[in-house]
N, C-alpha and C positions, 0 to 999 in steps of 0.2 A: 470822273467817270466811273473808278473803282467803286465810290459808294451807290453809284446808280446798278450796276452789278450787283452788290451784296443786297440790296433792296428789292430787286426785282423778285428770288426766290420766296422773300416773306410775303410780298405782295400775291404772289400765285398761290401760296399756300394760303393764305388767308382766303381766296377767291375760291378755291377748292373745297375748303371748311364751310365755308359760306353756302358753297352749290350744295354740299351733302344734308347741310342744317336745312335747308329748304325745301330739298325733296323728301326729306325725313316728317317735315310737319305738313306737307301736301300743298305749300304755296308756290313749287316749281313742278312743270309736268315732267315726267320720268323720262321720256326722251331727251327733251331739252338739259336735264338733270344728268343724264348720260353723256352728252356731248360738251357740256362744260366742264364736267369733272376730268372726262378723258383728254381734253384738250389741256386744261391747268395741268394734269399732270405730264404729258407729253412738255409743256413748254418747260415745267421744271428741270427736267432733264438738262438739256443745256446749260440752263441758268444756275444751275446749281455748280457742273461743270465748270464754268466762266468763271463764279465766284469763288470757288475752291482755290484754281489756278492762280487767279489775281491775287488771292490772298497769298498765296505761296512765294509772290515775288514775280510771277512771271508778266511781261507785257503783253499786250492784247494781240501784236502781230506775232508774238513767240507762241501764244496759244493757239492761234491760227495755223500756224505751221506746224506744232505740233499734233494737233487734231487730224493735219491730213488734209487740211481746208485751203492751202495757199494755193496762188494761181500756179505755181510751178508744180504742182499736184495734180493739175487738171491736162488731159490730154486725151486725142483720139482715141488713143486704146485703151483706157481706163472706162470709156463707154461701152467699147465691145466688152471689156472683161464684166461691166455690169449688165449687159445684155445674156452673156452666157451664163452670170448667176443666176438671173432669172432664168433660163432655159434649165439650170441644174433644179431648182425648184420644181418645176414642172414635170421634170423626169421623176423626183420624188413623190410626186401627188401621183402620176401615173404609177408609180412603184407602190403605192399604199393600195389605190384602187385593185391592182393586180394581185395585190397579198389580199385583200379583201374577198376576192373571188375566189382565189384558191384554196384559202382556208376556211373561209365560211366566217371568220371573224370580224365585226364590225367594228370601225374605226371611224365613227361619226365626225363630222364638222359642223362648229356650231358659229362659224362666222356670218353664214347669211341671217340666221336668227338675230345675232347680237347686233349687226348694224341695219336690219331691216325697219325700216320706219324713222331712223334717226334723219335731222336735217341736211340738208344739201350742204350747207357750209361744213358741215361736220366731213363730210364724204370727201369735199375738195381738200380741205386741212388734210385728211389722213393721206391723200394723194401726195400733198406738195411739200406738207410741214412735217409730219410725223416720222416719215423716214428720216429726215435730217437730224430731227431730235434726237430720236431713239439710235441712232447710228453714232452720234457725237457721244452719246454716254458709253455705249455698250462695245463699240469698236476702238472709238477714237480715244477715249479716256480710259476703259476697263482692260482691254487687251494689256497696254503696257504693263500694267499693275497686276492683274490677277490669272493673266494670259488667256490663251485662246479658247481652253476648254472651262474655265471660271467663267468668264463673260458670255459665254454660248450657253452655259447651265443657267445663267440668271436671266438670258434673254427667253430660253424657253420657259422658264417660269413666270415671267410677265405674260406670256402669250397664254400658260394654262388658266391664269387670275382673270384673264381679260374675256375668254371663251371656253372654258372648262372642256376642251376638247383634245384627247388625246392626239388625233393626226394633227393638229396644230403644232402641240408640243415638240412631236416628233420633226415636222418639216421645219419649225422655227431652230430646233438645236442645231439640225443639219446646215441651214442655212448661216447659223451662227460659226459654226465650224469654218466653213468655206471662205465667208466674207472677212472672218477675222484672221484666217492664212491669208487672203488677200491683201488685206491692211498689213500684216506683218513686211510681206515680201514686195509690196509698192511705196509703202508709207502715205499712199493716198486712199481718201474715205470716197472717195467718188464713185468706184466700181460698187459699192454696197449700197449706198445712198440711191445710185442708179437702178440697181437691180430689186432693191427695198421698194421704192415707188413703185417698180413695174409690178409688181407682186402685189402692191395693197389696190392698184388700180385693177388687176385682173379680178382680184377678190370684190371690187364695188361694183365693176361691170357684170361680173356672173350674180350678183344680187340684184341688180336692177333689170337683168334680163327676164 
């Protein structure tokens, strides 16, 4: 099993590299290239985490527990915490909108443009799998190692690279702070996964409407 987990990151890097190469020479449509490169990168996050932690001598069940994904870390109250986290993001978005109106300073978001026209399978992946992948890396793995602020800053950088949007960076950083704090307090990754999935679902729904 360990060898399999060591091989997965290499395979995903190969897929990512091949996707970029095929897109560069025009053999792969841009929308498909964007989708496949994003999916490969997302899957690479947990693959690297598991490979690293296995290499450090952890057992698979021990890794699941450390990442806050064990059954004992799942409880109804954590579903509620995830919903509250989602509502916090909504308040942030409303706050950014109010700031724009009050100051006249534009804080545009590029989410709709970034995901518009992408394949349906990518949108489904963004709702179901991407939140799990990102939370495993940024909260489950990085929070215990570089802290709440550091993990949140890296999470914000990822969203800037993805969307080149100031409002997304602000929302991602604040989401990172609150979700990282929840993870530190509860030792459960489920609140941030649920909140993250709901945020992504809202973004997808707003784009499709």
